N, C-alpha and C positions, 0 to 999 in steps of 0.2 A: 283690387285690382283681380285676385284670385278667388273673390265673393261673386264679381263679374261674370268672370271665365266657366264656374261652375253654374251661374244661374242661366246663361243661355242655353246648355243642354237640357235643363230642366223646364223651361218655358215652352223648349220646342217639343217635349215629351209629353208635356201636362198643361192642360189649358190653367192663365192664373187662377180665375175664380174656383178653380174644381182643385188645388191643390191641398185643402185640410181634408175634404173627401178622400183625397187620392189614398194620404196617409192613415187614416183610418181605414180606410179596405185594406191594404196593403198589410195593417195589421192582423187582418184575419190569416192571412197566408200563413204568417208566422205559427197563431193557435194552432192551424189543423195539421202544422207539418210537426209540431210536439204530439198530437192526437196518435198521427200516424206511427212517429218514429217510436212511442213508446210502445209497439204492438210488437215488436223486433225481442225488444226484452220479454214481453209476456209471452210469445211462444217458447222459449228458451226455459223462461221460469217454470211452465207448466209441463213441459217434458219432465224437469225435477221435480217436482214436489207432488205430482200425481203419475209419473210413471206411465205417461202414453207416450205413443207413438210421434214421430217428426210427421206423417200424414194428418193424423187426428189433432195436433199441433196448428194443424196449417187454418183450421175452423177458427182459430181466433180471426185471422184476416177475413177469412168467410164470414162471419156475422158483421164485419165490419164494413167491409166492400159492399156485400149483400146487400146491407142497409141502402146503399148508392143506387142500389139499381132497382129497388122497391119504390123510393123517393124520388127519384130523379125527377121523373114527368109532372106528379102531383106538386113539388116544390115549382117546377116551371110554371105549371097551370096558376099554382097561389101569385108568382110576381107576375104573370101577365096580367091579373084582375089588382092588384094590390100594389104591385112595385117592389123595384129591388130594396130600398128601405127596411119595410117589411117582413120582407124575408132574410134579409139579414139579421132583424132583430130576433123573429123568430128561432132561426137557424142558432142564437147563440143561447137562447134559453133553454132549447132541448140539449145542446153541447153542456151545458152546466149540470140540467137535470140527471143525464148521463154518468158524469162525471161524481155527481155526488152520491148515487145509488152506489158507489164502489165501498163506501162505509157500511151499508148495510151487510152489501156481499164479503165482507168480513169475517161476519158471523153465521153465513148461511153457508159458505165455504163450500160453491158447487161451481164445478166448470160451467153446466149450462146460464144459471144467475149471472158471471161474471160475463158471457157471452152476451145475454140479454143487456147489459149495461153497455157493451160498446155496440149494441145493434140502435140502443136509443142515442147515443153520439153520433154513430152514422146517420142518423135521419137527421141532426142539426148541419152536421159536416155537410151534407146534401146541400142544403139549403144556403149554406154559405158559397160554397163552390158554385153553385150554380148562378147566384147573384154575382160574385166577386168577381170573377177570372172576365166576364163582358164587360160588367162596370168599370172595371179596369182597364180595358181595352179601348173603351169610349171615352176615356175623360181626356183628352186631348187628341192633335191631329190623327187624321184616318192614317195617313202614310209612316207612323211610329204605334202603331196597336202593335206589332211581335216585339218588340224592343219595350213599350211599357209595360207591356205583362209580365216580361221575362223578368224586369226591374220590379214590379212586384214581389212574382215567384222567387226573389231573389231571398227572402226574409222567410220564406216558405222554407228556405234551406239553413236559416237560424234556426228555426225549429226542430229542424231533424239532428241537429248537432245539440241541443237541451235534450229532447226526449231521451235519448240511450245513455248520457251521461247521469243526467236524473234518475234514469232506472236502474243505471248500473248500480248509483251509490244506495239510494233507498232500496229500491228492490231485489236486488242481486246481490247487493254488499252484506245480505243478511241480516235478520234478528230476528237471531237463534237458528238452529236447526232442525226444529221441528216444522210440517208441513203447516200445521194452524198460526204460529208465529209469521212463517212467509206468506202467508196467504194475507195476513193484517197487514204485511209492508206494502201492500199495493194501493192501500187507503189514501197516505200522506200525499203522494204526487196528485194523484185526481183532486182533493179534495184542494189543495194547491190552484191546481190548473183551474176548478171550476169557481174557483172565489175570483182570477184574471179574467173569467171569461164574462160573469156575471159585470164585472167593473167596465167591461169594452162594451159590453149588451148597453149598458146606462151611460156611456157617450154617445152612442147612437141614436139615443131618445132624445138627450138633450140637444145634440148639434142638428143643424140644418142640412140636410143633403139636398142635392139637386137631382130632379126629376130627369131620367135619363129616358130621351128618343131614338132609336137608333133609326129611325126612318121608315118608310112604308114599302113592302115586297112589291114587285110588278106582279098585277093580277092575272096571270097566263095560266088559264086552266086550274090545276091542282095546286099552284104553289105557294099557298099560306096554310098547306097542310103539311103533315107529316111525312106523308106520302110524297108530295112533291118536293119536300125537305131533299128528301134521299135521290130524287131524279137530278141535283146537283152534284157534280162529277165529282169536284174535288172535297165538297162536303162528306160524301160515303165513303169515301178515300182514307179523307180525315178520321171517321170512327173508326174503322178497322186499324189504324196506327196508331190509335190513343186505347185502342183496349188492349194492343201487344203492347206497347208500351207501360201500360200499369201493371201487367201480367209482370213482364218482366223486371219492373223498377220493384216490387212487392216482393217478388220471388227471392231476389238478389239480396233485400233486406230483412229478408224472415232468417233467410238459411246461412245468414253472414254469421254470425256468431256460433252455430255447427261448422262452419265450413274451417272456423278460424282452430277451434280446438280440434276438429279429427286431422288436418291437415299441418297443425302447427304445436305439436307436443310440448305442453310447457306452459301454455295459455289457459285461464280458467275461464269460465264463463263472462266473470266480473271484467278480467281484465279486456277480452274481445267484445265486450259492449263499449269498453272506451275507445278499443281499434274501430269501431263501428262510427263513433262519433267524429272519431278523425278524417272517417271517409266520407261523411257529410261537411268536414269543413271544406275538403275539395267541391262537393257538390254544389255549397254555397257560392264558394268562389269561382265556381264555373258559370254560375248564372249572371253575377257582377259581370265580370270579363264577358260574356257572352253580351251582354245586356250593352256593353259598351260596342263590342266588334260588330254590332248590328248596325252601327253607322255608317261603316266601309262596307260590309258584307252581307250579300243577299240571307235574309234566315232561313229559304230554302236550301241553298245552298251548303250553308252551316251544318242545319241539319242531318243533310245527306252525309256529310262529311265524320260527323260525330259519332251517326250511326255506323258506319263505315268500322269506324276504331272501335267504338264500341263490342262490334261481332268481333274482332279479331282479340280483343282482350279475353272474351270468354272462351277462349280456343285456349291461351296457356292459363285461364283459373280451371279449366277440364282437366290440364296437366298436373296440377297436384306440386307445382315445384318449390311450395313453401314461401319464402319472401320474395320471390320474381312476382310469383300469383299475388299476391296480395298488393303488390305494384299496381298490377293489370288491373284489380279489383277497383283500387282507388283510381287510376284513369280511366275507368268505366265509370263513376261518380261524377268526375269532372266533366264527360261525354253527353252522360244523363240529362245532367244539369237544364239546356236548353228544351228538351224533346216535348215536356208536356206543354208549358206555353206556349212554345211555338208550334206544334201540331195545332194545339186548342185556336191559336190566332189563324191559323192559316184556315183552319175549319169555319171558322167565322165570318172570312174574308167575304165582303159582297151581300150578305145574307138579309141585309136591311131589317126590314119587320119581321124576319124570321130569325133574327139572332135569339130571343128568348126560349124558342122550341129548339133551336140549333144548340144553345148551351145546355140547356137538360138533357138532349139527346147524348151530348158529348160527355156530359156529367156520368149518364149510365154506363158509359163504358170505364168505368172505373170498378165495375163489377170483376174484370179481370184477373183485379188484386186477389178476388175470391178464390178463383180456380188455379192459379199456378201455384202457391204455396202446396195445395192439396199433390199438384201432378208431381212440382218436382219433389215433396215429400214422399211420394209413394217409391219414384225411382231412386231417391238416396235409402230408402229403407234397403231397396234389392241390390243397388249397385253400387250405393257410395255415393258421398255426400258432392263429391267435385264432377261425375256425372249426370248429376241433375241440372248442373248450370247449362244442359243443351237447350234445355227451355227457353232461358232468354237470350240465347246464341239465335235460335231460329227470330223469336223477337225482333230483334235488331236488324238482322238481315231484311224482314220485310220492311223496317221503316227505312230502309237505305232505300230501297227502289220507291217505296209511296214516296220521298222527297224530292231524288232525280227525277219521276218519270209522272206521278200522278197527284202533284201537289200544286198545280199552276192553274189560277185563276178560275173564274168562273164559265163553266160548260156543262149544256143539259144534257143527258145520255137516258 
C-alpha cells in the first residue's frame, strides 16, 4: 500500500519510461554540488597558506563561475547540434580532467595553476548544467516541471553537504603545518571525485537515453534568435533574478567560514567548515520540502515569500549577534533551497524550441558567482565581514520583487 502511495506522485512527476534517465540526470546535480561547495573550503584555505586577502581569495570563485560565462553559449550550441546526452558525457569528461589535474597542482604549488584546474572543471559543469536543468524539467508533465526540477536539485543539496565535510576533513583538517603539505592535501578529495565522475560518465555511455524535443517555437519575427529570446519578458527578468541569486548564494557560501570565525570566537576554520555542512543540510531539506509543497502552492508565490524571509535574515546576519545570526543564516539556507530551480523553470516556461538557447543563457548567469565574492571580500576588508552581507540582502530583495511582479507567464515586450 505504501509503495502504491509513493508511486502515484512519482508517476505524476516523471513519465514512466523516463524514470531511469531521470535518476541518472539527478545524479549530476549531486556531482556539481560537491564541486561548488569544495570552493568554499579552498577560499579560506588559500587565505591561510598563501596569506592573501579575502578579495583575492574570491578569485577562486571567479575562476569557476567565469568558466560558466565563457562556455555557456558554446555548450548550448553543442547540444543544439548533438543533443543532451553527448553534452552530458562531454561535461563529465571535462570535469574529471580538471579534478585529476589537482595531482600535478600539488607539485607546481601555485595559486594560478589551481585556478586553471577549477576553470576546466567549470567548463565541464557548464555542459552538465546546460543539459541537466532543462532535461530534468521535460522528463514528465509540463505542469510539474518546477516541482520535478526542484526534486532533482534536492540532490545538489546533498552534494553541498558532502563537499565542506570532505574539505574540512581532508583539506582544512591539516596534513602538517607547512604550506607544501597543505597544498598536497587538496589532491585526495579531487582525485576521489574524478574517479566517481568517470564512473557516472560510463553509465551515460552504456545507458539508452531518450532524445528530448521541446517543441518548435513560434516563428514570429526574430523569436528563434537570442534577441527574440530576450523579448520574452518573464525570461528576461528570470535572467536578472538568476544572476543575483547565484551572486548571493556564492557570496554567502564563500565567506560563511570567515563570518563564523570572526563573529563567533572559539571556532576554528575546520569547525566552521562543519557548521557550513550543517547549513547545507537545511539547504537540502528545504529543497525536498519545497518540492513537496509545490504540489499545493504556487512555485512563484513560494519563491517570493522565501526571498522576503532571506532578505530579513540578512539583516540579522549583518548585526553580528553570534548564535542568533547563525540561526538566521541557517534559515536563509532553507529559503535559498528552492530559488535556483524555481527561477530556472519559470524562465524556461513556454519557450518551446528556444529552450536550449534559454537554458544556455540562464547558465551564463552563474557568472554572478564570480563577481559577488570579490565585492563582498572588498567590503569585508574595509568594514568587516558582517557588513559584506549587504550584497546578498540586495539580491534577495530583487528576487522577491521579481517573483511577485515579473515571473508571470509569457509576454512579449
